[in-house]
Each structure stands twice: as structure tokens, then as C-alpha cells.
C-alpha positions in Angstrom: 81.2 118.9 169.5 84.8 118.1 170.4 84.7 115.1 168.0 83.5 117.3 165.1 86.1 120.0 165.9 88.8 117.3 165.9 87.8 115.9 162.5 87.4 119.4 161.1 90.9 120.3 162.1 92.3 117.0 160.8 90.6 117.3 157.5 91.6 120.9 157.0 95.2 119.9 157.7 95.0 116.9 155.4 93.8 119.0 152.5 96.0 122.0 153.2 92.9 124.2 153.6 94.8 127.5 153.9 96.7 126.8 150.6 93.4 126.0 148.9 91.9 129.3 150.1 95.0 131.1 148.8 94.7 129.4 145.4 90.8 129.7 145.3 89.9 132.9 147.2 86.5 133.1 145.7 85.5 129.5 146.6 85.8 129.8 150.4 82.1 128.9 150.9 82.4 125.9 148.6 85.5 124.7 150.3 84.0 125.1 153.7 81.0 123.1 152.5 83.3 120.2 151.4 84.9 120.2 154.8 81.6 120.1 156.6 80.3 117.3 154.4 83.4 115.2 155.2 83.1 116.1 158.9 79.4 115.0 158.9 80.4 111.6 157.4 83.3 111.1 159.8 81.0 111.8 162.8 78.0 109.8 161.5 76.7 107.0 163.7 74.9 105.4 160.7 76.2 102.0 159.5 76.1 103.0 155.8 76.4 106.2 153.7 74.8 106.4 150.3 77.4 107.2 147.7 76.3 107.2 144.0 73.2 105.2 144.8 75.1 102.5 146.7 75.1 101.9 150.4 78.7 102.1 151.5 80.0 101.2 155.0 80.5 104.4 156.8 84.0 103.3 157.9 85.0 102.9 154.3 83.7 106.4 153.3 85.3 107.9 156.4 88.7 106.3 155.7 88.7 107.5 152.1 87.7 111.1 153.2 90.5 111.1 155.7 93.0 110.2 152.9 92.0 113.1 150.7 94.7 115.6 150.0 95.0 119.1 148.5 95.1 117.8 145.0 91.9 115.8 145.4 89.9 118.8 146.7 91.3 121.1 143.9 90.3 118.4 141.4 86.7 118.2 142.8 86.5 122.0 142.9 87.6 122.2 139.3 85.5 119.4 137.9 82.3 120.5 139.7 82.8 124.1 138.6 82.8 122.9 135.0 79.6 120.9 135.3 76.8 122.5 133.2 74.0 120.1 134.0 71.4 120.7 136.6 72.2 118.8 139.8 69.1 118.1 141.8 70.8 116.7 144.9 74.0 118.6 145.3 74.9 117.0 148.6 74.8 113.5 147.1 76.6 114.7 144.0 79.4 116.3 146.0 79.7 113.3 148.4 80.1 111.1 145.4 82.7 113.4 143.8 84.7 113.6 147.0 84.5 109.8 147.5 85.5 109.0 143.9 88.3 111.7 143.7 91.2 109.3 144.4 90.1 106.9 141.7 89.2 109.4 139.0 91.7 112.2 139.3 94.4 110.6 137.1 91.9 109.8 134.3 90.5 113.3 134.5 93.9 115.0 134.0 94.9 112.5 131.4 91.8 113.4 129.4 92.5 117.1 129.7 96.0 116.6 128.4 94.8 114.4 125.5 92.2 117.1 124.6 94.8 119.9 124.7 97.2 117.9 122.6 94.5 117.2 120.0 93.6 120.9 120.0 97.2 121.8 119.4 97.7 119.2 116.7 94.5 120.5 114.9 95.8 124.1 115.2 92.8 125.2 117.2 
């Protein structure tokens, strides 16, 4: 249990959990779920974790999760809240979103900006 508590504290510090709660007061349960998923991976004794259908070395997934910051979690929270399709395995979906956040965040926000600029240009 000490190992889990240590990772939980580290992850919350890395993602600036208190600030996220201030910014997203109605999403506390969701944010807590993200933290617990990351803690579960960090404490896993398995050799591999399935991410988006691929078996990834647990150490690689753990390393990426420990590098996530406030902006990554806010991005995942925002992008998952906009999803309108039925997700059958929310745990796998969320793990993939968290894992891929560092590599997709820039493209996501660039796409939003392009969309907004196109809307403005069209007078919409």
C-alpha cells in the first residue's frame, strides 16, 4: 500500500491535481479515476500493458504516465468529454487517451484553432 500511496502522491503533484480540481470542480470523480488508473499501471507487476490494442512494456507506459502534467490531464478531460460515441471499454479508452496525450495534444489544439479561424472567416 505504501508504494501505491507514493505513486498517487507523485502523480497528483506532477499533474497539479489541486489546480485541476479548482479548474474542473464538477469532474473530481473523473480526475480521481485518471489518477487511480495511472497508479494501477505504475504498481503493476505485469510485463506488458495493453494500450490501443498493442502490448506495451509496462516500464514504457509507467514512464510516460509519470511525465504527464497538468496540461495533458486537462486535454484528456476536455477531449473525452466531447466524445459522443459509445465507448464499450472505458478503462482501455482512458488508458490509451492518457498514454497518447503527450503525442496528440499539439495536433488537437492546432485543429481547434484552425476550426475556429475557419468559422471566423466564414462569418459563422
